[in-house]
C-alpha positions as CSV (number, residue, x, y, z in Angstrom):
1,M,-87.4,175.9,337.0
2,V,-87.3,173.9,333.8
3,D,-84.2,171.9,333.3
4,G,-83.0,172.6,329.8
5,N,-80.1,174.0,327.8
6,V,-81.1,177.3,326.4
7,A,-79.2,179.6,324.0
8,L,-79.6,183.4,323.8
9,L,-78.4,184.8,320.5
10,I,-78.3,188.6,320.2
11,D,-78.4,190.8,317.1
12,A,-76.6,193.7,318.8
13,D,-77.5,196.1,315.9
14,N,-81.2,195.6,316.5
15,A,-81.5,195.1,320.3
16,R,-81.3,197.2,323.5
17,P,-78.6,196.3,326.0
18,A,-80.9,197.5,328.8
19,G,-83.1,194.6,328.1
20,L,-80.6,191.8,328.9
21,D,-81.5,191.3,332.5
22,P,-85.3,190.9,332.0
23,V,-84.7,188.8,328.9
24,L,-82.6,186.4,330.8
25,T,-85.2,186.2,333.5
26,A,-87.9,185.5,330.9
27,L,-85.8,182.7,329.3
28,A,-85.5,181.0,332.7
29,E,-89.0,179.6,331.8
30,L,-87.3,177.3,329.3
31,G,-84.2,176.3,331.3
32,T,-80.7,177.6,332.1
33,V,-79.2,180.0,329.6
34,N,-75.8,178.5,329.2
35,I,-75.1,179.8,325.7
36,R,-75.0,183.6,325.5
37,R,-73.7,185.3,322.3
38,A,-73.9,188.7,320.9
39,Y,-73.2,189.5,317.2
40,G,-72.0,192.7,315.7
41,N,-69.2,194.8,314.4
42,W,-67.8,195.9,317.7
43,R,-65.7,198.6,316.0
44,K,-69.0,200.6,315.6
45,P,-69.4,203.4,318.1
46,A,-73.2,202.6,318.1
47,L,-72.5,199.3,320.0
48,K,-70.4,200.9,322.7
49,G,-73.4,200.7,325.1
50,W,-73.2,196.9,324.9
51,V,-69.6,196.5,326.3
52,D,-70.4,196.7,330.0
53,Q,-73.4,194.5,329.7
54,L,-71.4,191.8,327.9
55,H,-69.0,191.6,330.8
56,R,-71.8,191.8,333.5
57,F,-73.9,189.0,332.0
58,G,-71.2,186.8,330.6
59,I,-72.1,187.3,327.0
60,E,-69.6,186.1,324.4
61,P,-69.1,188.7,321.7
62,Q,-69.0,187.5,318.1
63,Q,-67.1,189.9,315.8
64,Q,-68.6,190.4,312.4
65,F,-66.9,192.9,310.0
66,D,-68.9,194.9,307.5
67,L,-67.1,193.4,304.5
68,T,-69.7,194.5,301.9
69,K,-71.9,197.5,302.1
70,G,-75.5,196.6,302.4
71,K,-74.8,193.0,303.3
72,N,-75.5,191.9,306.9
73,A,-72.9,189.3,307.9
74,T,-74.2,189.4,311.5
75,D,-77.6,187.9,310.6
76,M,-75.9,185.1,308.6
77,K,-73.4,184.2,311.4
78,L,-76.2,184.2,314.1
79,T,-78.3,181.9,311.9
80,I,-75.4,179.5,311.2
81,D,-74.6,179.2,314.9
82,A,-78.2,178.5,315.7
83,M,-78.4,175.7,313.2
84,D,-75.1,174.3,314.4
85,L,-76.5,174.1,317.9
86,L,-79.7,172.5,316.6
87,Y,-77.9,169.8,314.7
88,R,-75.6,169.0,317.6
89,G,-78.6,168.3,319.7
90,R,-77.5,170.8,322.3
91,L,-80.6,173.0,322.2
92,D,-83.7,172.8,324.4
93,G,-84.8,176.4,323.9
94,L,-83.7,179.4,321.9
95,G,-84.0,183.1,322.5
96,I,-83.4,185.6,319.6
97,M,-83.0,189.2,320.7
98,S,-83.7,191.3,317.6
99,S,-86.4,193.3,315.9
100,D,-85.2,192.1,312.4
101,S,-87.7,190.1,310.3
102,D,-84.8,188.3,308.6
103,F,-84.9,185.8,311.5
104,M,-88.4,184.6,310.7
105,P,-87.1,181.5,308.7
106,L,-84.7,180.6,311.5
107,A,-87.5,180.7,314.2
108,M,-89.8,178.6,312.0
109,R,-87.1,176.0,311.4
110,V,-86.1,175.6,315.0
111,R,-89.7,175.2,316.1
112,Q,-90.1,172.4,313.5
113,D,-87.8,170.3,315.7
114,G,-90.1,170.9,318.7
115,I,-87.8,173.5,320.3
116,P,-89.5,176.6,321.7
117,V,-88.3,180.0,320.4
118,Y,-88.7,183.2,322.3
119,G,-88.3,186.4,320.3
120,F,-87.4,189.7,322.1
121,G,-87.7,192.9,320.2
122,S,-89.6,196.2,319.9
123,A,-93.3,196.6,319.4
124,K,-92.6,197.6,315.8
125,T,-91.0,194.2,315.0
126,P,-92.6,192.9,311.8
127,E,-95.5,190.5,312.4
128,G,-93.8,187.8,310.3
129,F,-91.0,187.3,312.9
130,Q,-93.3,187.8,315.8
131,G,-95.7,185.1,314.6
132,A,-92.8,182.7,313.8
133,C,-91.8,182.6,317.5
134,T,-93.4,180.5,320.2
135,R,-93.6,183.6,322.2
136,F,-92.7,187.2,321.2
137,I,-92.1,189.6,324.0
138,D,-91.8,193.4,323.8
139,V,-88.4,194.2,325.4
140,D,-89.5,197.8,326.2
141,V,-92.4,196.5,328.3
142,L,-90.0,194.1,330.2
143,I,-87.6,197.0,330.9
144,D,-90.4,199.2,332.2
145,A,-91.8,196.4,334.4
146,E,-88.3,195.7,335.9
147,R,-88.0,199.3,337.0
148,Q,-91.0,198.9,339.3
149,P,-90.2,198.4,343.0
150,A,-90.1,194.8,344.0
151,G,-93.5,193.4,345.0
152,A,-95.3,196.4,343.6
153,A,-98.6,195.9,341.7
154,V,-98.5,196.5,338.0
155,K,-99.0,200.2,337.3
156,A,-102.0,201.1,335.2
157,S,-99.7,203.2,333.0
158,L,-97.8,200.1,332.0
159,K,-100.9,198.2,330.9
160,K,-101.7,198.4,327.2
161,D,-105.1,198.3,325.6
162,I,-106.2,194.8,324.9
163,D,-107.2,194.8,321.2
164,P,-110.3,193.0,319.8
165,A,-108.1,190.5,318.0
166,L,-106.7,189.2,321.3
167,V,-110.1,189.0,322.8
168,E,-111.2,186.9,319.8
169,L,-108.2,184.7,320.1
170,L,-108.9,184.0,323.8
171,G,-112.6,183.5,323.0
172,N,-111.8,180.9,320.3
173,A,-109.5,179.2,322.6
174,W,-112.3,179.0,325.2
175,K,-114.6,177.5,322.6
176,A,-112.0,174.9,321.8
177,A,-111.4,174.0,325.4
178,K,-113.2,171.4,327.4
179,R,-116.1,173.2,329.2
180,D,-118.4,172.1,332.0
181,E,-122.2,172.4,332.0
182,Q,-122.0,176.0,333.2
183,G,-119.6,176.9,330.4
184,F,-116.4,177.2,332.4
185,A,-113.1,175.9,331.0
186,P,-109.7,175.6,332.8
187,L,-107.8,178.7,332.3
188,S,-104.6,176.7,331.8
189,E,-106.1,174.9,328.9
190,V,-107.4,178.1,327.3
191,G,-104.0,179.6,327.7
192,Q,-102.3,176.6,326.1
193,I,-104.7,176.6,323.1
194,A,-104.2,180.4,322.6
195,G,-100.5,179.9,322.8
196,N,-100.5,177.3,320.1
197,R,-102.4,179.7,317.8
198,S,-100.4,182.8,318.5
199,S,-97.1,184.1,319.8
200,F,-98.8,186.6,322.1
201,D,-97.4,187.0,325.6
202,V,-99.3,188.6,328.5
203,R,-96.2,190.6,329.5
204,N,-96.6,192.6,326.3
205,Y,-99.8,194.0,327.8
206,G,-98.2,194.8,331.2
207,Y,-99.4,191.7,333.0
208,A,-97.4,189.1,334.8
209,R,-100.0,186.3,334.5
210,L,-102.8,185.3,332.1
211,S,-105.2,185.2,335.1
212,D,-104.5,188.9,335.9
213,M,-105.1,189.9,332.3
214,I,-108.3,188.0,331.7
215,A,-109.8,189.3,335.0
216,D,-109.5,192.8,333.4
217,I,-111.4,191.8,330.2
218,P,-115.1,192.3,330.6
219,N,-115.8,189.7,328.0
220,F,-114.9,186.9,330.5
221,V,-115.7,185.9,334.0
222,T,-113.5,183.8,336.2
223,E,-113.9,181.6,339.3
224,R,-111.7,179.5,341.5
225,P,-113.9,176.8,343.1
226,G,-112.7,175.8,346.5
227,G,-109.5,177.7,346.0
228,G,-108.5,175.3,343.2
229,P,-107.3,176.1,339.6
230,M,-108.9,179.1,337.9
231,R,-111.7,178.6,335.4
232,V,-112.9,181.0,332.8
233,K,-116.1,181.6,330.8
234,R,-116.9,184.0,328.0
235,V,-120.0,186.0,328.6
236,R,-120.0,188.3,325.6
């Protein structure tokens, strides 16, 4: 596990409490989630479903009253706290649990300091926020995957169609990678290049690993010479 200090900041008005467990698991890629805060007006009946989850996962609730109709104090407080953590030098990774596009400038600013930002929201989250994150992960997919029995293979019903834009992204990453005389490139390098160009995450398509997903795309072939690292080649 990566040794880093990670913060998870939750916009409770725009996030599902059922996603907390898989979100924390995903953030373990960046380090230990020591800072856990959820923002909202806890007087609202709509946030009642969060209460048990806050206690279970040690989430610190941040009360934000609706002082002015139409103004979202929650977004402002979450952003201020994130910038405070940034300037104190206490942040090695940031998770933002929300489907609100208002957090796009925050994600972009934090990334400018070389700190990875993982966004967690619904598939309908505006592209601006998704693209501003280092990785954007569909929480609904995480929840569905978690409900599978331990050790079970990914169900076909959980896999989503891989759109042409993603195939082109991976194809361009393969072109930019260092290839051998047969045209094969290290899959790890292809994944890194694609990740630098996009916030896509294989979990959004129902896969646990890039190697599993690319093996299902007919545009590519893979090989693992001598049982070593996987290599990939685009064939069409």
